[in-house]
N, C-alpha and C positions, 0 to 999 in steps of 0.2 A: 415467542421470540420472532423479533422481525428483522430482516436482513434488507440491506441496500447495497445498490451497485456503486463501486468507487470507480469513476473515472470511464472513459471509452479506449484507451489507449492499451499497449502491451501489458503495463503493470496494473490493469484494473482487476479487481476480484470483488468477492462478498465480504462485508464486515458486519458486524452486530450493529444495530442501531441501538443506542444508550447501552452499548457494551464496549468491547475493547475497539481501540482506534488503530489503524494500521492497514497494510496492505490487503490481507484477507483473515478471516478467523477460521480457525481450523474446527472441522466439524467434531461434535461431541460424541463419545463414545458412550454406550449403555453403562459402563462403569462409572464415567464421569458424571453421567446424569444421575446415577444412584447416590454417588457420593455427594452431589449437591443436595440431593433430596435429604440425605442423612445429616448433613450439616445444617440444614434449615430445621429440622425436626430437633436438634440439638439445641440450636438457639431458641426455638419456641418452648422447650422444656426449661431451659434457663431463665427465661421470662416467667413462666408459669411458677417456677419454685420461688423466684423473688418476690412475685405477687402474693403467693401464700404464706411465705414467711412474714410479709410486711402486714398481713391481715391480723387483726386482733386475736380471733380465735382461729389458729390454724390446725388442721388435722394432722397430727405426727406421723400417722400411718400413710396416709397419703403423701406427705413429704419424702418419707422414705422410699415409697413407690417410685416417686418421681425421680428422685436421686439416683436410685438403682437403675431405672430406664435411661438415664442420662449417660450413666458409666457404661453401660451396654452399648449404647449408639457410639460413644467414643472409642470402644474397642473395635466395632464395625468399621468406623470411619477410618482407625488407623491400620486395621487390616486391608481394607480396600485401598488406601492410599499407597501401602506397599506392594500390592498388586499391580497397580497402575504404574508407579515410578518405580522402574528396576533399580536395585543396590548396586551402584557402579562404583567400584573401587578405582580411583585415580591415581 
């Protein structure tokens, strides 16, 4: 992850290069890093499942295992999102 300095004045701050634009990017927490990692693994599993299904001779047991792992990741993602973002009743 690369950062760049925005301006020299009072409103300057750090922002992500090839990331968010704006005054300054907020530092990521370990929970947010873990969440991003889980989401990436979930996307990777989705691609692997699609590739396996599209192959002529796919292993049904392997497909079932990948789908089960994907569901487990989805549950972990949901749990972590609930921990990071508080449930505020407005």
